Structures are given as structure tokens and as C-alpha cells.
N, C-alpha and C positions, 0 to 999 in steps of 0.2 A: 460780561465783564464782572468781576467780583466787586462787591461793595467794600468801601474802605472800612477797616477795623478802627482806624483813628483818623480824625481830622482836627487840625489846629488852625484856626483862622484869626488873623489880625492880633496875634498875642503881643501885648504890650507890657513892658516892665521897667520901672524906674527905681534907682537907688539914689541915695543922697549924692547929688552932682553928677550922676551917670544915667543915661538913657540906654539901659542894657539891651532891651528888646524893642523894636520899632515895627509893630504890626506884622509880625512874622507869620508865614504860612508853612504848613507841613502836613502831609498825609501819608498813610501807611495801609498796605493791603495784607490780608492773611497770607502766611507763607512767604512773604517778601523779606529779603534782606536789603535794607535801604541805608545807604551811607549818608551820614551828616558830617560835612566837612567845612573847614574854615580855619583861618588863623586863630591862634590863642587870643582870646578877648573878643571873638566874633559873635559870641552869644550862644554857642552850642550847649555848653553846660547849663547856662541859665534857662534855656528852653526846656532842657531835660528836667531840671529841678522843678520847673512849673508843672510839668507833666506828672512828676512823681510826688507832688505835695510837699516838697521841702519848704516852699514858700508860695504864696498865691500870685497869680498874674494880676495885673492892674486892670487890664481890659482884654477883650477878645473872647473866643469861644473854643472850647475843647468838646469834641463829641467822641465817645467810645461806644462802638457798636450802634451808632446812629443816635445815641442818647446823650444829652447834656451831661458833661463830667466835670466836676470841680473838686479835685483831690485835696483833702485836708492834711494829709500826712503820708509818708512812705508806706506806713502800715495800711492805710486806706487804699492807696494805689495798688499795693500787693494783693490785697483782698479782691480787688477788681480785675486782677490778672496782669499787672504791670510790674516786672522786676528789673532791676539794674544791677550790672556787674561793674563795680568801680575799678579804676586803674590800680589803685592800692587796695589789695584784698582785706576784708575786715572779718576775719574768722579766728577761732581759738585753737591755737596749734597744739595745746596740751590735751585736747579732746580728740575722740576718734572721728573717722569720716562720718560714720552714722549719727554721732551725737551732734556734730556740727550741722548736718543736713536737717535734722528734725528737732533741733533745740527748741524747747517750749511746746513741743507736740510729741513728746516721748510716748512709747508704748507702756502701758501700765498693766501689771499682773492682775490676777483674779481678786487679790485682797483690795484693790483699788488704791494702795499706798506705795507699793514697791514697783520700781521700774522693771520692765521686762526687756532686758538687753538682747535676748535672743530674738524676740519678735521685732525689736528695732533694727537689728542687723539683717533680719530677713526682708523687711520692708525696704531697707536701703539696697540690698542685693538685687531685688526685683526692679527698683528704679534704675539702678546703674546698668543692669542688663538691658533694660528697655532703651537706654540711651547709649548703649554700645560702648560704655566706659569700663575699661579694665582696671578696677580699683578695689581694693580689699576694704569692706566696710568697717573692719575692726582696727585698721591701720591708724596710728596716731597721725593727725594732719601735718604736724610739724617735720615729719619724716619723709613727706612727699616733695616731689619737685614743684617749683612754682606752676608749672603747666598743669600738673595733677591737681594742685590745690585750686587752681582756677576752674578746672572741670568739676570739682566738688561744689564750688560755688554756683556754677551753672545748674547742677543737679539739685542743689537746694532751691534755687529759684523756680525751676521746672516743677518741683514737688508741690508747689502752690497752684497747680492747674493754671499754668502761665498762658496768657494770650499774646503778650508783647514782652520781648526781652531787649533791654538796652545794654549794649557792650561798649564800655568807654576805654579806648586804647587797649584792647585785650591782649595784644601780642608783643607789648613793649618789652617784657622780660622773658620771652619765650624763645626756645630753639626753633630751628626750621622744622625739625620733626614734631614738636609740640604744636606749631602752628598748623601743620597739616592735620594733625589729629583734631584740633579745635575746629578747623574748617569742615571736616567730615561731620562733626557733631552738629555744627550750625546747619549743614545741608540736610541733615537727618531731621532736625527740629522743623526746618522750613517745609519738609516734605509732609510733616504732620500738621501743618497749618499755623505753627507758631511764627509770628512776625517779629523781625529783628530790626533794631536801629544800631547801626555800626558806626562808632566815631573812631577816626583814625587819620593820622598824618602820613601813613604809608601808601603812596599812590599805587604801587604795584599790587598791594593786597585788595585794595578797593575794586580794581579790575578783575581780580581772581574770584572774589566771593560775593559781590553785591550785584543786584538787579538794577537799582536806580541810585542816583546821587542827588542830594539836595545840598547847595552851597549857601553858606552865610558869610556876610562880611559887615564888620562894624555894627552888629546888632540887627542887620537887615537881611531879609530874604533876597537872594540874588537870582536863583533859578533851580529847576529840577530837570533831569534828563535821564534817559536810559544809559546805563553804564557802557554798554556796547557801542553807543553812538558818540561817546565823548572820548577825546584823547587826553592823555595825561597833561599836556600843555594847556588844553582848553580849560580843564578843571582848575589848574593852578592859576591861570589867567583870571578866571571868575573869582578865585579865593582872594587874590591880592590886588586885582585891578591893574595888573601889569604883567608883562612877560618875564619869566625868570629862566635863564639859561643854565643848564647843568652839564656842561661839557667837561670832559677830564682835562687835566693839564698835560701837555705834551712835551715840555722841557723844563729842566731844572733851572730856576731862577737865580741860584746862588753862585757868585763868582768863584772860580777855582782856588783863588788865593784868599778867600774869606777866612776870618780868624776862627779858630775852634774855641768856642766859649765853654763847652763841656766835654769832658773826656771820661768815659767810665770803663774800667778794666776789671774783668773777672769778678763781677759782682755776685754775691750769694747772699740770699735772705730767705729763710724759711724753706717750705718745700717747693715754692713756685718760682723762684728766682735762682737759676743755676748757671754760674759762670757766664753771665751776661757782660758783653763788651760792645760799646758803640760810641760815637762821637756826634756832637751837634755843632753846626757852624753858625755864625752870626748871620741873621737874616734868613734862616732856613725854617721850613716847616718839615719836620721829621715825623712820618706817619708810622704808627705802630699798629700792625694788623695781626689777626689771628682769631681762632675760634674761642668761645667762652671757656675759661679755665686755662687759657695758654700762659698766663702769668704777666700779662701787660700792666694791669692795675697794680699788681703786687710789686713790679719793678718801679713804677711811679711812686708808689707809697714809700718804698725803701729810699728812693732818691730824696724824697721830701722829709724823711726822718719819721714818718708815721709808723713804719715797721722797722724792727731792728736789723741792721746790716750785720752779717756774720763775718764777711770778709770782702775784700776788693779794694780798688784804688779809685779815687774821684779827683779830678782836676777841674777847677773852674778858672777860666782866663789864665791857664798855664800854672796856677798855684794849686798845690795839693791841699785838700780840705777834708775835715772829719765832720760827718753829719750824724749826730746822735739823736736829734729830734727836730721837729718842725721849726723851732726858733733858730737852729743852726742853719736850716735851709733858707729861711727868710732873710737871715743876716747875709747870706751869700748871694742874694738876688734871685732865688727861686720862688715862683708862685705856683699854687696847685689848685686847679679847678676839679673837684672830685666829680665822679660820675653820678653820685648821690648828693646833688648840691643842697637839697634841703636838710640833709642829715649832717654833712660835713663842711659845706661851704657857706651856709647862710643862717641867720637868726631871723626866722620869718615873722616873729612877733616884734621885732625892732623896725625902726624906720629905715628908709632908703639911705639917708645920711649916716645913720649909726652903722649900718652894714658896710657902706663904702669905706669907712675909716677903721674898721675892725682891726686891721693889721697894722695900723700906722698911728695909733693914738699918741705914742710917745713923740712922734714928730711934730705934734701940735702943741707940745707943752711949752709954756712961757713961765719959767719958774715953777711955782707950785700950782699954777692955773693952766686950764686948757683954753686955747685960743679959738673960741667958738666961731668967731667971725671968719677966721681963716679956713676952718672946717667947712663953713657954709659956701665960701668962695671956691674952694678946691672941688668940693663935691659937685657944685652947680656946673663948673667947668667940664667935669667928666660926664655928668648926666647929659649935657648938651652935646659933647663930643661923640658920645656913644649912642646918642639918640634914644635915651631911655624914656619910655612913655610913662610919666607919672605926673599927677596934678601938682604935687609939692614934694619937697625933700622929706617932709615929715610923714609922708604916706608910708603906712605899714607894708613891709616887703610881701607879705602873704596876699595883699590885694592886687599885686602885679602879675601879669602873664609869665609863663615860663621863660619865654625869650628875654623879657625885660629883667627877670630875676637873674638870668644868666649874665646879662650885660653888667649887672651891679657887681656880681663876683669878679668879672673882668676889671671893672673899675677899681675894686678893692686892691688888686695887685698892681694896677698901673699907678695908683696914688702911692703905693709902697715903692714904686719905681723898680719893679722886678724886671731883670734882663732875660731870664729864662722862665717861660710860662709852659706849664704842663696842662694840657686840655684833655681830660678824660671824658670820652663820649660828650663833647661840647654841644651837640644838637639833639640829644635824646629827649624825646617828649616835646619837641619844639616844632612848630608848623613851618611850612616851606617858605613863608615870607621871612619870618624871623631867622630861619636858617641862612637865607641869602644874605641878610644883614650881618650875622655872625661871620660868615665866610668873608665878606667884604672887610669887615673889622680886622680879622686875622691877617689878611693880605696887607692892609694898612700898617699893622703893627709890625710885620717883618721888614717892610719898606723903610720903617723908622729905625730899624736896627735890633729889635727884639728877636728872640729865637724861640721857636714853639715846638714842643713834643705834643703830637696829637694822637691819642688812642681812640679808634673808632671801630666799631663792628660793621659799619656799613661801608661796603667796598667802593661804591660810587663816590662816597665822601673822601675816602682815602685817595682815590685816583683824582679826584677834582682838586685837593688841596695840596698834597705832599710834593716836595721836592725829591725826597728819597723815601723809600718804604723799607722798614724793618718788619720781618715776619717772625712771630714766636709760636712755638708748639711745645707744650709740656715743660714750660719754664726755660726754654732755651731759644736763642736766635737761630732760626733755621735758614733764613734768606735775607739778603740785603739787595735791594733793587733801585736803580735810578728811575725816576718817574718815566723816563723816555722808553724803558724796557718793561715797565710794570703793566700787568693786565689782571682781570679778576681771576683768569685761569692759572696764571703763574703764581699769584699770591695764594690761591687755594692749594696749589701743589705744595708750596712751602709750609702752609698752615696745617697740613695733615702729614707732614714728614716726621714720623715718630723717632727717628734716629738721625744721626748727624752725617749719614752718607748722602752726599749730593749727587 
């Protein structure tokens, strides 16, 4: 039996008012791909930050190659052979692939002053060839796909004579082809003895690529097992402490005579929204499915006024409306939860309370003054109703987990009393427990009479939540399915239909 390359024993970490890690154990063998899973807030990232020297542990023991290891910084950890690929890539898009990989370690010419670009490109080509990566060393990073950029980041880490590679949600923005390429590279690295810690919320990927799984919950170690011996349901139950059922919806829950709250006819906006027509009923969850680049987000942005509408007709509650910008959409009762909530939906450096009332400050004005007491009362009501986990309303939003941040965005539009909610990738980057809570919340909202347009790239999510499914391909709606007749196969048929011949 191989000796562990890494052992972490009884790792403890406290922050002000939070016991983030409670005597956590973790170990790793050479050439192993080891999944580290748990809900957001379970302590996974905190454990990895202790391992990579971002902050010190309070107590416990870390051993690397059998020797005591107390990392003082990410640079120190990297020098010892521990690298991390973060979910949000941190590279310089204006530089070439070679310059990104060897920044700070450039090849220097004979003069000892000028950089030797030819030597740098040659070193990079040799590295990429060794990793079976088909990437041009001279290409500008910004011109590569996200998947290729991620491979460059991996190459950069491996160039430091890596022993351990940590991958944090590496497939979140990748296509299926890019995921397959990434997994091939991971398997190749593992065959060469590199150990990997794989953090992901995607249960199917964990089964495909990992050897073992370690589960954390609420800052504590729950257990470790061989991936092949654990079912998806068992892992989820360990993560959340309860069974979560993910069965597809089998029947449309919307009455046939329900009011049509939104009617869109012949909508055109930019290159990605071409002659789009559809309707949305009161109490309905209308799923928008399709491959990346199909035009789903662009349709949502046009409806919300974020992108200019070139032509088309929009009716809300039977009345023709003109939407020239987001303020028009909000005034007509439309709320939009962007797929990139941190960029477009939230102000992470403001408090929970300030984010919750971002869209409705005018509603809390009393003359020239803002009714702070009313804001507190209303925000507290929705924080309680949506079960947002936060110590206080004054807590900065950046300190909340992804699922709780998403709930605050929902609270923002409910406080504004939006009737039509557009949810764009509502559970992206959210763990299975928080997903289940978001699903429950969405079902409660439509029961109360709200209507939801849900854009999702996850077909199980589309099939679980939708009453009807619209499928887009290359900017057009290519199929409409009642949930009773929808299947992954049927949706994919329409998602790849590059013309309008059914």
C-alpha cells in the first residue's frame, strides 16, 4: 500500500463568531483523484486555504511526504508542490500562453537582460506536449475558450514540479467536450503520480473521475469512502444529513384557463434572438433549454431591457408594453436573476439588508427620509421566509454561501413584488442541499401566483421543475414541449435542430 502524500489531522479553525473547521481529517495518496464534497459553507474552501497557506490553522497537524508542514503562504505551498486551480481563473488575458505559464520565470538571453521569447515558447511547447494539450504557446490567452484557459492554468501549476493539484469546481463553465478533455488530462497526471483534490457539486462527474470521496458538513468531517462503493444518494445524504429526491415532474400543474401574464411575439434583439415568440401563464414555471450560445440568456436580457429590442410585441397582463431598459421591466413587474449573480445581481460588499432593498428603495421613502425601521422589518420577514442563513441583516453579502446569496437576490425581487421572475441558471455553483431549497422556494412562489421563466443548462433541473419546456437553438425556438412529453432525448433533438424543419 502506498504511503499517504498528505495527511491532515484534527484541523481546527475559528473566525469571529464562526467555528469554520472542527477537528477535520483528510488524507491523499500519490496518483489519486480524491473528491472533497459538501454543501456551500461546509468548510471545504477553508480546509484548502489552510492547506495552501492563505491563513494558518488554529490547531491540528498537516504532514506532507510524512513531514510536518505548516504553510505560510500560497507561494510557500507552491514551492513545496501544492497548487490550486480556482473556480474563477486568475490569469492575464493580454499575455500569451507562454508568458502566463512562466511569468516571473521567463527565459533570458545571453545578455542576461533581454527576454528570450523563442526559448520561452520552446519550454512551453515541451510542457504542453508532455501534458497532451493542443494549445499554441504564442496565442493570446484572451482568445482561447474558457476550457483552454483552464488547461493553461493547469499547465502553469504543473510547471512547478507539482505533487498535489487542487481543482475547485473546474467544470462549472465548460462544455461537455472540454470536460472530457480536462478529465483526460487529469487521468494522465494521475498516471504520473500527481495527486488531485477535486471539489465539485456535480455528482455524475465525481463518479466518472474520482477514486475516493470525503464528505464534510457544517465544518466537520463526515466520512470517506471509495467512489465505486457509494451511490449518489448516499453521498448526498452524507452531505446534507437528509435524503433529497430528484425526480422529474410528470404533469403540468398549471390550469388550462390560467391567465396569460406575458405574451411575446416576434422578438428580435441582436444576433442571438431571432423571431422569438412564446407565452407565460400565471403560476407556471416555463423552462428554457438549449446548448451554450442558443440565445436563452440574450432573450431574457432583452425582456428585462438589458439589451436593446430591435422589434417585436410584448404584452403583460393583456396590455402592450414597451421595454427600453431595466427600469421599464421592473415597473411592469419583471425581476431578473442573472446567471452571473455576483456581477449583475448583487453588491457583495454591501450588507444583506442593503442588497435586499436595492430595487425598492423608493418604496421606503417617507417624504425626504428613508424609513429604516420598515426596511429592517421587511428584510427580516423575507430573510426568515426564505431561510437565509445569516447571523445579522448587517452581514456583508460576500460572507454568505452561494445558495444564501441567491436567496437574497430572490428576496430583492419579492420585496419589489415582481409577478414575473426570470431565473437564469438559478442553481449554478450551488450545492445539492441549497438546490433543493431553491426548488422548494420556486414551487411555493408559483403556488402563490408568481410566474417563473427558468433558464437552465442542466436537463435534470429542466425536467424536475418545468411545466412546459421551450428549446432554443441558434437564436430561435425550435421546440415546445409539455412536461408530460419532455425527455432528455427529445430536448436534445430540438437543441441541435439547426433549421426550422421539424
